[in-house]
C-alpha positions in Angstrom: -16.2 52.4 5.8 -14.7 50.6 8.0 -14.3 48.4 5.3 -11.7 50.5 3.6 -10.3 51.3 6.8 -9.4 48.0 8.0 -7.7 46.9 4.5 -5.9 49.4 4.2 -5.0 49.4 7.9 -4.1 45.5 6.8 -1.6 46.5 4.1 0.6 48.5 6.0 1.0 46.3 8.0 2.0 44.1 6.0 4.1 46.9 3.7 6.2 47.4 6.9 6.3 43.4 7.5 8.1 43.1 4.2 10.6 46.5 4.3 11.9 45.2 7.9 12.6 41.9 6.4 13.8 43.1 3.7 16.1 45.0 5.8 17.5 42.1 8.0 18.1 39.8 4.2 20.0 42.7 3.1 22.2 43.4 6.6 22.6 39.7 5.8 23.9 39.9 2.2 26.0 42.7 3.2 27.2 41.1 5.4 31.0 39.0 5.1 31.2 35.4 4.9 32.4 33.0 7.2 33.7 29.4 5.7 34.7 27.2 8.6 37.3 24.4 6.8 36.5 21.5 8.4 38.0 19.5 8.5 41.3 21.2 7.3 41.3 23.6 10.7 40.9 21.2 13.3 43.4 21.4 15.7 42.2 25.0 16.1 38.5 24.5 15.4 36.9 25.4 19.1 34.6 23.7 20.9 32.2 25.2 24.0 33.7 23.1 27.0 30.0 22.1 27.9 29.7 20.3 25.0 28.1 17.3 25.2 29.7 14.7 22.6 30.5 11.8 24.6 30.4 10.0 27.9 34.0 8.2 29.7 35.7 7.9 32.5 37.7 9.9 34.9 40.9 8.9 35.2 43.6 9.8 37.9 47.2 10.0 36.5 47.9 6.8 39.2 45.6 5.0 35.7 43.0 4.8 38.5 39.1 5.8 38.4 36.4 6.7 40.9 33.7 4.6 39.8 32.1 2.2 42.7 29.9 0.3 40.4 27.1 1.6 42.8 24.5 1.1 39.7 22.9 5.2 39.9 23.2 6.1 36.5 22.8 2.9 35.4 19.4 3.4 37.1 18.8 6.4 36.1 19.1 6.7 32.7 16.1 6.9 30.5 16.9 5.1 27.3 19.2 2.1 28.7 22.1 3.4 27.3 24.5 2.6 30.6 24.8 -1.0 31.8 27.0 -2.3 33.9 28.9 -6.1 35.0 30.5 -6.2 37.7 33.0 -9.2 39.9 33.4 -9.7 43.7 37.4 -9.3 44.4 39.8 -10.7 47.4 41.0 -7.2 49.2 44.2 -8.5 51.0 43.2 -8.2 54.4 40.9 -11.7 53.9 37.8 -9.3 52.9 35.6 -8.8 49.6 35.0 -6.4 48.3 32.7 -5.3 45.0 34.4 -3.8 41.8 33.8 -3.0 38.4 34.1 -5.0 35.3 32.7 -3.7 32.3 31.3 0.1 32.0 29.3 -0.4 28.9 28.2 2.6 27.1 25.9 3.2 23.9 26.2 6.1 22.2 23.3 5.6 19.7 20.7 5.9 22.0 22.4 8.2 24.4 20.1 11.7 24.8 23.1 13.4 26.3 20.8 14.2 29.2 23.4 14.6 31.4 21.5 12.8 34.7 24.2 10.1 34.9 26.8 12.8 35.5 24.9 14.7 37.8 23.9 11.6 40.3 26.8 10.5 40.5 28.0 10.5 43.9 31.6 9.8 42.9 31.7 12.0 40.1 33.6 10.1 38.0 31.6 10.4 34.8 31.8 13.1 32.7 30.4 14.2 29.6 33.8 15.0 27.3 33.4 17.9 24.1 34.8 15.2 22.0 32.5 15.7 18.6 33.9 12.7 16.2 32.3 10.7 17.1 31.3 9.1 13.4 31.2 4.9 12.8 29.9 2.9 9.9 27.9 0.4 12.1 26.2 1.0 15.3 27.8 -1.8 16.7 31.4 0.6 17.2 28.8 3.4 18.5 29.2 1.1 22.1 31.4 1.4 23.7 33.7 0.0 27.3 35.0 3.2 29.2 37.0 1.4 30.9 39.3 0.2 28.4 42.3 0.6 31.0 44.3 -2.3 32.4 42.9 -2.0 36.8 45.7 -1.8 39.1 46.3 -4.7 41.7 45.1 -2.8 45.3 48.0 -1.8 47.5 49.6 -5.0 50.0 48.5 -3.2 53.1 51.5 -2.5 55.2 53.1 -4.5 58.6 51.4 -2.1 60.4 48.2 -2.5 59.1 48.3 -5.6 58.6 49.4 -6.2 62.8 46.2 -4.1 63.9 44.3 -6.1 61.1 44.8 -9.5 63.0 44.7 -7.8 65.9 41.1 -6.9 65.5 40.5 -10.7 64.5 41.2 -12.1 67.1 39.9 -9.6 69.2 36.5 -10.2 67.3 37.2 -14.6 67.7 38.3 -13.9 71.5 34.9 -11.1 71.5 32.7 -14.9 70.1 33.9 -17.0 72.6 33.3 -15.5 75.4 30.1 -14.8 74.6 29.7 -18.2 73.8 31.1 -19.6 77.0 29.3 -17.3 78.9 25.2 -18.5 77.1 26.8 -22.6 77.9 27.3 -21.3 81.4 24.5 -19.8 81.7 22.6 -22.9 80.5 24.4 -25.1 82.1 23.8 -23.3 85.5 20.0 -24.0 84.8 20.2 -27.0 84.4 21.5 -27.1 87.4 19.1 -24.8 89.3 16.3 -27.8 87.6 17.6 -30.5 88.7 18.3 -30.4 92.2 14.6 -28.7 92.6 13.7 -31.8 90.6 15.7 -33.3 93.5 13.6 -31.9 96.0 10.7 -33.1 94.3 9.3 -28.9 94.8 7.6 -27.9 91.7 7.8 -24.3 89.9 5.0 -22.7 91.5 3.6 -19.9 89.2 1.3 -16.6 90.2 -2.8 -16.8 89.5 -3.3 -13.8 88.2 -5.4 -11.1 91.4 -9.3 -11.8 90.4 -11.2 -8.6 90.7 -13.0 -7.7 93.1 -17.3 -7.1 93.5 -17.9 -3.9 94.7 -21.7 -4.3 96.3 
């Protein structure tokens, strides 16, 4: 009796599952169909803003980006998709500054994990939702993100130049004063040593105290 009961129980569960599946299929059968007329509706198609399509640098209205070429995004990328090259330039105040030379990005190996975006300290990169990135060769998937020629650094104002020159002269004067003080101290030490030698005196060194034997 137990086997017969189990048989009809399993049969009833199977029929119930079939009816449930056919109900879903029947609803989809009578639901009106929607067809995306792509690419005809390219101008009106809605792509979610959070869709990750391709990495890009953020440029401001003046055509400048905020990337400082620190390399954090390159180190955090699990696939080696990002490759940075830097260069050293001379600023208007005479200092050396490291700047971004090339920001290379391989779309073909990107996993769109967004670790590079979340770890960027300058908020200089982001994923756009431009999904139309199909090409015929893999070489074209490698893109240089800093495609806009960088503008020259703005020249400092006369006040800034005067301040920089004053700071530089102050550092030079402090270094000269320190060197002169060191030289004077060395000359004084040599004079004392020469005077002691002329008087026939020898430096006295204090012997360490001997321990007292208590009996």
